[in-house]
C-alpha positions as CSV (number, residue, x, y, z in Angstrom):
1,M,-15.4,0.4,23.2
2,P,-11.9,-0.5,22.2
3,I,-11.0,1.0,18.8
4,I,-7.9,-0.1,16.9
5,A,-6.6,1.4,13.7
6,I,-4.7,-1.0,11.5
7,F,-2.5,1.2,9.5
8,N,0.6,1.4,7.3
9,Q,1.3,3.9,4.5
10,K,2.9,1.2,2.4
11,H,0.9,-1.2,0.2
12,G,1.2,-4.9,0.4
13,V,2.2,-5.3,4.1
14,G,-0.7,-7.4,5.2
15,K,-2.8,-4.6,6.6
16,T,-6.2,-5.9,5.3
17,T,-5.2,-9.5,5.9
18,T,-4.4,-8.6,9.5
19,C,-7.7,-6.8,10.1
20,L,-9.7,-9.6,8.5
21,N,-8.1,-12.4,10.5
22,V,-7.7,-10.6,13.9
23,A,-11.5,-10.0,13.7
24,A,-12.1,-13.7,12.9
25,V,-10.1,-14.8,15.9
26,L,-11.8,-12.4,18.2
27,S,-15.2,-13.6,16.9
28,Q,-14.2,-17.2,17.6
29,L,-13.2,-16.2,21.1
30,G,-16.8,-14.9,21.8
31,K,-16.1,-11.2,21.2
32,D,-18.3,-9.3,18.8
33,P,-15.9,-7.3,16.6
34,L,-16.9,-4.7,14.1
35,I,-14.6,-4.1,11.2
36,I,-14.9,-0.9,9.1
37,D,-13.3,-0.7,5.6
38,L,-11.9,2.8,5.2
39,D,-10.1,2.1,2.0
40,P,-11.9,3.1,-1.3
41,K,-10.4,0.1,-3.0
42,G,-12.6,-2.1,-0.7
43,H,-10.2,-5.0,-0.4
44,L,-11.5,-5.8,3.1
45,T,-15.1,-5.7,1.9
46,L,-14.3,-8.2,-0.9
47,S,-12.3,-10.4,1.5
48,C,-15.4,-10.7,3.6
49,G,-17.4,-12.0,0.7
50,Q,-19.3,-8.7,0.3
51,K,-19.7,-7.9,-3.4
52,D,-21.5,-5.1,-5.2
53,V,-22.3,-3.2,-2.1
54,A,-24.2,0.0,-3.0
55,A,-22.8,3.3,-1.9
56,E,-25.9,4.0,0.2
57,H,-25.2,0.9,2.2
58,S,-21.5,1.6,2.7
59,I,-19.4,3.9,4.9
60,V,-19.9,6.5,2.2
61,A,-23.5,7.1,3.4
62,Y,-22.2,8.0,6.9
63,F,-19.7,10.5,5.7
64,K,-22.3,12.1,3.5
65,G,-24.6,12.5,6.5
66,E,-27.2,10.1,5.1
67,K,-27.2,7.3,7.7
68,P,-25.8,6.6,11.1
69,L,-23.1,3.9,11.4
70,A,-25.4,1.5,13.1
71,D,-27.6,1.4,10.1
72,L,-24.7,0.4,7.8
73,V,-23.6,-2.7,9.7
74,Q,-23.8,-5.9,7.7
75,M,-22.9,-9.5,8.6
76,S,-20.2,-11.3,6.6
77,P,-20.7,-15.0,5.7
78,S,-18.3,-15.9,8.5
79,G,-20.4,-14.1,11.1
80,V,-18.2,-10.9,11.6
81,R,-19.9,-7.5,11.5
82,I,-18.6,-5.2,8.8
83,I,-19.3,-1.7,7.5
84,A,-18.4,-1.9,3.8
85,S,-16.4,0.4,1.6
86,H,-17.2,1.7,-1.8
87,P,-15.2,3.4,-4.6
88,E,-17.1,6.7,-3.9
89,L,-15.2,6.9,-0.6
90,S,-12.4,8.4,-2.7
91,K,-14.5,11.5,-3.1
92,I,-14.6,11.9,0.7
93,E,-10.8,11.6,0.7
94,T,-10.4,14.2,-2.1
95,F,-13.0,16.8,-1.1
96,G,-13.4,16.2,2.6
97,G,-10.7,18.6,3.5
98,K,-13.1,21.5,3.0
99,D,-15.0,20.5,6.1
100,A,-13.2,21.8,9.2
101,N,-14.7,19.0,11.4
102,I,-14.1,16.1,9.0
103,A,-11.4,14.5,11.0
104,T,-13.7,13.9,14.0
105,R,-16.7,12.5,12.0
106,L,-15.9,8.8,12.5
107,A,-15.1,9.2,16.2
108,T,-18.5,10.9,16.7
109,G,-20.3,8.2,14.9
110,L,-18.7,5.4,17.0
111,I,-19.6,7.2,20.2
112,E,-23.2,7.4,19.0
113,M,-23.1,3.6,18.6
114,G,-22.6,3.1,22.3
115,N,-19.8,1.8,24.5
116,D,-19.7,-2.0,24.9
117,E,-16.3,-3.3,25.9
118,K,-17.1,-6.6,24.1
119,N,-17.5,-4.8,20.8
120,I,-13.9,-4.2,19.6
121,V,-13.8,-2.0,16.5
122,L,-11.0,-2.6,13.9
123,L,-10.4,0.1,11.3
124,D,-8.8,-1.0,8.1
125,C,-7.2,2.3,7.0
126,C,-6.4,3.7,3.6
127,P,-2.6,3.4,3.0
128,A,-2.2,7.2,3.0
129,M,-2.2,9.9,5.6
130,G,-5.3,11.6,4.3
131,V,-8.8,12.5,5.6
132,L,-9.9,8.9,6.1
133,S,-6.8,7.8,8.0
134,L,-6.9,10.9,10.1
135,N,-10.5,9.9,11.0
136,A,-9.4,6.5,12.0
137,L,-6.5,7.7,14.1
138,N,-8.6,10.4,15.8
139,A,-11.1,7.7,16.8
140,A,-8.6,5.0,17.8
141,K,-7.1,4.2,21.2
142,G,-4.4,1.9,19.7
143,V,-2.6,1.5,16.4
144,L,-1.5,-1.9,15.0
145,L,1.2,-1.5,12.4
146,P,1.7,-4.5,10.1
147,V,5.2,-4.5,8.7
148,S,6.3,-7.0,6.0
149,A,9.8,-8.4,6.4
150,D,11.5,-6.2,3.8
151,F,13.6,-3.1,3.8
152,L,11.2,-0.6,2.3
153,S,8.4,-1.7,4.6
154,M,10.7,-1.2,7.6
155,Q,11.5,2.3,6.4
156,G,7.9,3.1,6.0
157,A,7.1,2.0,9.6
158,R,9.7,4.3,10.9
159,R,8.2,7.3,9.0
160,L,4.8,6.3,10.2
161,D,6.0,6.2,13.8
162,S,7.3,9.7,13.4
163,A,4.0,10.9,11.9
164,L,2.1,9.4,14.8
165,K,4.2,11.3,17.3
166,V,3.5,14.5,15.5
167,L,-0.3,13.8,15.6
168,E,-0.4,13.0,19.3
169,K,-0.3,16.7,20.3
170,P,-3.2,18.0,18.2
171,F,-5.2,14.8,19.0
172,H,-4.5,15.1,22.7
173,K,-3.6,11.5,23.1
174,E,-0.7,9.1,23.1
175,F,-1.1,6.2,20.7
176,R,-0.6,2.7,22.0
177,R,1.4,1.1,19.2
178,R,2.1,-2.5,18.5
179,V,4.1,-3.6,15.5
180,V,3.5,-7.1,13.9
181,V,5.9,-8.5,11.3
182,T,4.1,-10.1,8.4
183,R,5.3,-12.2,5.4
184,F,8.1,-13.6,7.6
185,D,10.3,-16.3,6.2
186,Q,12.8,-17.6,8.8
187,R,14.8,-19.2,6.0
188,R,15.8,-15.7,4.8
189,R,18.4,-13.8,6.8
190,L,16.8,-10.6,5.7
191,S,13.5,-11.5,7.5
192,T,15.4,-12.2,10.7
193,G,17.5,-9.0,10.3
194,I,14.4,-6.8,9.7
195,Y,12.7,-8.3,12.8
196,E,15.8,-7.7,15.0
197,H,16.1,-4.1,13.7
198,L,12.5,-3.4,14.5
199,Q,12.9,-4.8,18.0
200,K,15.6,-2.1,18.6
201,Y,13.6,0.7,16.9
202,F,10.3,-0.2,18.7
203,P,11.4,-1.4,22.1
204,G,8.5,-3.0,24.0
205,E,6.1,-2.4,21.0
206,I,7.0,-5.2,18.6
207,C,5.0,-8.4,18.8
208,E,6.8,-11.7,19.4
209,T,4.3,-13.4,17.1
210,R,5.4,-13.2,13.5
211,I,3.0,-13.9,10.6
212,V,4.8,-16.4,8.4
213,E,4.6,-16.3,4.6
214,N,1.7,-18.6,3.9
215,V,-0.1,-19.5,0.6
216,S,-3.5,-20.0,2.4
217,L,-3.4,-16.4,3.7
218,A,-3.0,-15.2,0.2
219,E,-5.7,-17.5,-1.2
220,S,-8.5,-17.0,1.4
221,P,-9.6,-13.5,0.3
222,S,-10.3,-14.7,-3.2
223,Y,-12.9,-17.0,-1.7
224,G,-14.4,-14.3,0.5
225,K,-13.1,-16.0,3.6
226,D,-10.9,-15.4,6.6
227,I,-8.1,-17.8,7.3
228,L,-10.0,-19.6,10.1
229,S,-12.9,-20.4,7.7
230,Y,-10.6,-21.2,4.7
231,A,-7.8,-23.2,6.3
232,P,-8.2,-23.4,10.1
233,H,-5.2,-25.7,10.6
234,S,-2.8,-23.7,8.4
235,P,0.3,-21.8,9.7
236,G,-1.5,-18.5,9.0
237,A,-4.5,-19.5,11.3
238,R,-2.0,-20.6,13.9
239,D,-0.1,-17.3,13.8
240,Y,-3.2,-15.0,13.9
241,R,-4.5,-17.0,16.9
242,A,-1.2,-16.5,18.6
243,L,-1.1,-12.8,17.7
244,V,-4.6,-12.1,19.2
245,A,-3.6,-14.0,22.3
246,E,-0.4,-12.0,22.7
247,L,-2.2,-8.7,22.1
248,G,-4.9,-9.7,24.6
249,R,-2.4,-10.6,27.3
250,G,-0.8,-7.2,26.8
251,G,-4.1,-5.3,27.3
252,F,-4.1,-4.0,23.8
253,F,-7.8,-4.6,23.3
254,S,-8.9,-3.0,26.6
């Protein structure tokens, strides 16, 4: 079962937007993606139209040992499977470090769900290198790094890359990385400069597809919809279809 962590330690880079819309495209292509919201703020959950989800029906119940992951799967209005977040997830982040095996909890639960190559799992990570993100990275085979086309986001991506290299040894794996530039505006020289710099820093790992700055992408979560449901002919929908096609050709989902 392909498991992809979508992660960046910087806020506002399009991490949740990317998770939401990659899942929507995969679903449209006949896959059966599962998205898991590992951020206590629950932005992915809200973007999927899931409101007022009780803690006992969220990922919190799994980390507390109350329910298996399979019992927490819900269906979003657009037909994508999701395990929702809840604000109480922050308690797992704060106090989970007392459990020596906490970093392997999510990986164990996903193994228990079974191994179906059609069921791609996308993990929307908390924007911090804490217990929840370590769970995601320990479970994942690949890491997709959204990087918005600005200087601070680029610096954050470089730090995150260094952190991933450090984690590879204790996790006994080499992370497959792909970097996607978001909020790209070709009219701005800065956007082009950031993209060219990232090409040099991440040779062979940066996606050719760039997600353009698009009003519809910003609006769709407020309606609880992905971009394919909200504005299927928008530039944002076009770009995410292209991104999934590119990642698929490169074997990132296998």
